[in-house]
LOLUMBA-399804 format. One line per field, with one value per atom (N, C-alpha, C): x, y, z; residue number from 1. Coordinates in nm, 2 decimals, padded with zeros to 4 digits. Example, Ala and Ser with C-alpha at 12.3 -4.5 7.8 and 13.67 -1.06 7.14 Angstrom:
# LOLUMBA-399804
px (01.32;01.23;01.32;01.28;01.37;01.29)
py (-00.57;-00.45;-00.33;-00.22;-00.11;00.00)
pz (00.78;00.78;00.78;00.71;00.71;00.79)
resi (1;1;1;2;2;2)
***
This chain:
# LOLUMBA-399804
px (-16.39;-16.40;-16.50;-16.58;-16.69;-16.63;-16.70;-16.66;-16.67;-16.59;-16.59;-16.73;-16.80;-16.93;-17.03;-17.01;-17.10;-17.07;-16.96;-16.92;-16.99;-17.05;-17.12;-17.03;-17.00;-16.92;-17.00;-17.00;-17.07;-16.98;-17.03;-16.95;-16.99;-17.06;-17.10;-16.98;-16.87;-16.75;-16.69;-16.71;-16.65;-16.72;-16.84;-16.92;-16.88;-16.79;-16.75;-16.70;-16.76;-16.72;-16.57;-16.51;-16.36;-16.28;-16.32;-16.25;-16.27;-16.39;-16.42;-16.34;-16.33;-16.25;-16.10;-16.05;-15.91;-15.89;-15.99;-15.98;-15.98;-16.06;-16.06;-15.93;-15.86;-15.73;-15.63;-15.63;-15.52;-15.54;-15.66;-15.69;-15.70;-15.69;-15.69;-15.57;-15.59;-15.48;-15.43;-15.31;-15.26;-15.25;-15.31;-15.30;-15.40;-15.36;-15.45;-15.44;-15.55;-15.55;-15.64;-15.61;-15.70;-15.69;-15.79;-15.80;-15.72;-15.64;-15.56;-15.56;-15.51;-15.49;-15.62;-15.62;-15.73;-15.87;-15.88;-16.02;-16.07;-15.98;-16.02;-16.05;-15.96;-15.97;-16.10;-16.13;-16.25;-16.37;-16.37;-16.49;-16.52;-16.42;-16.44;-16.48;-16.44;-16.48;-16.61;-16.67;-16.80;-16.79;-16.66;-16.64;-16.64;-16.65;-16.64;-16.51;-16.51;-16.39;-16.35;-16.24;-16.20;-16.08;-16.02;-15.91;-15.92;-15.86;-15.86;-15.72;-15.66;-15.53;-15.54;-15.47;-15.47;-15.34;-15.34;-15.22;-15.23;-15.13;-15.13;-15.00;-15.01;-14.89;-14.81;-14.87;-14.80;-14.68;-14.58;-14.46;-14.50;-14.43;-14.46;-14.46;-14.37;-14.36;-14.49;-14.55;-14.67;-14.79;-14.80;-14.90;-14.90;-14.77;-14.76;-14.80;-14.76;-14.80;-14.95;-15.02;-15.16;-15.23;-15.17;-15.22;-15.21;-15.09;-15.07;-15.16;-15.19;-15.28;-15.42;-15.46;-15.60;-15.60;-15.50;-15.49;-15.51;-15.45;-15.47;-15.62;-15.69;-15.83;-15.92;-15.86;-15.94;-15.98;-15.92;-15.95;-15.85;-15.90;-15.80;-15.69;-15.58;-15.46;-15.50;-15.47;-15.51;-15.43;-15.31;-15.24;-15.31;-15.40;-15.48;-15.58;-15.60;-15.69;-15.61)
py (08.08;08.01;07.91;07.89;07.79;07.65;07.55;07.41;07.39;07.31;07.28;07.24;07.16;07.11;07.22;07.33;07.45;07.55;07.52;07.62;07.58;07.68;07.66;07.73;07.67;07.73;07.76;07.88;07.92;07.87;07.77;07.71;07.76;07.87;07.91;07.94;07.99;08.02;07.90;07.78;07.66;07.61;07.66;07.62;07.70;07.79;07.87;07.78;07.79;07.70;07.70;07.82;07.83;07.75;07.77;07.70;07.55;07.51;07.36;07.31;07.38;07.34;07.32;07.42;07.41;07.28;07.26;07.13;07.01;07.01;06.90;06.88;06.99;06.98;06.93;06.98;06.94;06.81;06.76;06.63;06.51;06.54;06.43;06.34;06.21;06.12;06.10;06.12;06.11;06.24;06.34;06.47;06.49;06.58;06.61;06.77;06.83;06.97;07.00;07.10;07.15;07.30;07.35;07.50;07.52;07.64;07.67;07.82;07.87;08.01;08.09;08.21;08.30;08.25;08.17;08.11;08.03;07.95;07.87;07.96;08.05;08.14;08.22;08.28;08.36;08.28;08.16;08.07;08.04;08.00;07.97;08.09;08.21;08.33;08.39;08.32;08.37;08.50;08.52;08.64;08.60;08.70;08.67;08.62;08.52;08.47;08.54;08.61;08.70;08.64;08.54;08.47;08.32;08.25;08.10;08.05;08.03;07.97;07.82;07.76;07.61;07.55;07.43;07.36;07.23;07.19;07.07;06.99;06.86;06.77;06.77;06.82;06.82;06.92;06.88;06.96;07.07;07.18;07.29;07.25;07.16;07.11;07.04;06.97;06.89;06.99;07.09;07.19;07.27;07.30;07.37;07.29;07.16;07.07;07.05;07.04;07.03;07.16;07.27;07.40;07.41;07.37;07.38;07.29;07.17;07.08;07.14;07.20;07.26;07.38;07.46;07.57;07.52;07.40;07.35;07.31;07.28;07.25;07.37;07.49;07.61;07.65;07.59;07.63;07.73;07.84;07.94;07.89;07.96;07.92;07.91;07.80;07.78;07.87;07.92;08.01;08.14;08.18;08.30;08.29;08.17;08.14;08.13)
pz (-10.19;-10.31;-10.30;-10.41;-10.41;-10.43;-10.37;-10.40;-10.55;-10.61;-10.76;-10.81;-10.73;-10.78;-10.79;-10.73;-10.73;-10.84;-10.92;-11.02;-11.15;-11.21;-11.34;-11.45;-11.55;-11.66;-11.78;-11.82;-11.95;-12.06;-12.14;-12.24;-12.38;-12.40;-12.53;-12.62;-12.56;-12.63;-12.69;-12.62;-12.67;-12.80;-12.82;-12.94;-13.07;-13.05;-13.17;-13.28;-13.40;-13.51;-13.54;-13.54;-13.56;-13.46;-13.33;-13.23;-13.24;-13.27;-13.29;-13.41;-13.51;-13.63;-13.59;-13.51;-13.46;-13.38;-13.29;-13.21;-13.30;-13.41;-13.50;-13.56;-13.61;-13.67;-13.58;-13.45;-13.36;-13.29;-13.29;-13.22;-13.32;-13.45;-13.54;-13.53;-13.56;-13.55;-13.40;-13.38;-13.24;-13.16;-13.21;-13.15;-13.03;-12.94;-12.83;-12.82;-12.77;-12.75;-12.63;-12.56;-12.45;-12.43;-12.38;-12.35;-12.23;-12.23;-12.11;-12.09;-11.98;-11.96;-11.93;-11.99;-11.96;-11.98;-12.09;-12.11;-12.00;-11.94;-11.83;-11.71;-11.68;-11.56;-11.57;-11.69;-11.71;-11.69;-11.75;-11.74;-11.59;-11.52;-11.38;-11.30;-11.34;-11.27;-11.32;-11.42;-11.47;-11.56;-11.61;-11.69;-11.84;-11.92;-12.07;-12.11;-12.20;-12.25;-12.38;-12.37;-12.49;-12.56;-12.51;-12.58;-12.56;-12.65;-12.63;-12.64;-12.53;-12.53;-12.54;-12.63;-12.65;-12.62;-12.57;-12.55;-12.63;-12.70;-12.77;-12.75;-12.76;-12.74;-12.87;-12.98;-13.11;-13.11;-13.18;-13.20;-13.30;-13.30;-13.39;-13.54;-13.57;-13.71;-13.75;-13.66;-13.69;-13.70;-13.61;-13.62;-13.75;-13.79;-13.92;-14.04;-14.03;-14.14;-14.15;-14.04;-14.04;-14.09;-14.05;-14.09;-14.24;-14.30;-14.44;-14.52;-14.46;-14.53;-14.53;-14.43;-14.42;-14.52;-14.53;-14.63;-14.77;-14.80;-14.94;-14.96;-14.86;-14.87;-14.86;-14.85;-14.84;-14.70;-14.60;-14.46;-14.41;-14.35;-14.30;-14.21;-14.21;-14.13;-13.98;-13.92;-13.77;-13.68;-13.73;-13.64;-13.62;-13.70;-13.68;-13.56;-13.51;-13.40;-13.28)
resi (1;1;1;2;2;2;3;3;3;4;4;4;5;5;5;6;6;6;7;7;7;8;8;8;9;9;9;10;10;10;11;11;11;12;12;12;13;13;13;14;14;14;15;15;15;16;16;16;17;17;17;18;18;18;19;19;19;20;20;20;21;21;21;22;22;22;23;23;23;24;24;24;25;25;25;26;26;26;27;27;27;28;28;28;29;29;29;30;30;30;31;31;31;32;32;32;33;33;33;34;34;34;35;35;35;36;36;36;37;37;37;38;38;38;39;39;39;40;40;40;41;41;41;42;42;42;43;43;43;44;44;44;45;45;45;46;46;46;47;47;47;48;48;48;49;49;49;50;50;50;51;51;51;52;52;52;53;53;53;54;54;54;55;55;55;56;56;56;57;57;57;58;58;58;59;59;59;60;60;60;61;61;61;62;62;62;63;63;63;64;64;64;65;65;65;66;66;66;67;67;67;68;68;68;69;69;69;70;70;70;71;71;71;72;72;72;73;73;73;74;74;74;75;75;75;76;76;76;77;77;77;78;78;78;79;79;79;80;80;80;81;81;81)
***
């Protein structure tokens, strides 16, 4: 295994507008969100990222509330991402 300082992560998938919007929704106010799972693994292994698992400190009720608020503003449902 390579030392961490020698690992280069291709972050193009992080620049996806839908993913960035989801981060904006989840991290507003007191929210926090981070990428987890296969996206991290594949990035570290230099493989294509085909899914974006996210972790948030928000409870389900708060994620739903934020999603509903965005839908009222014409933004697609975040649960689709």
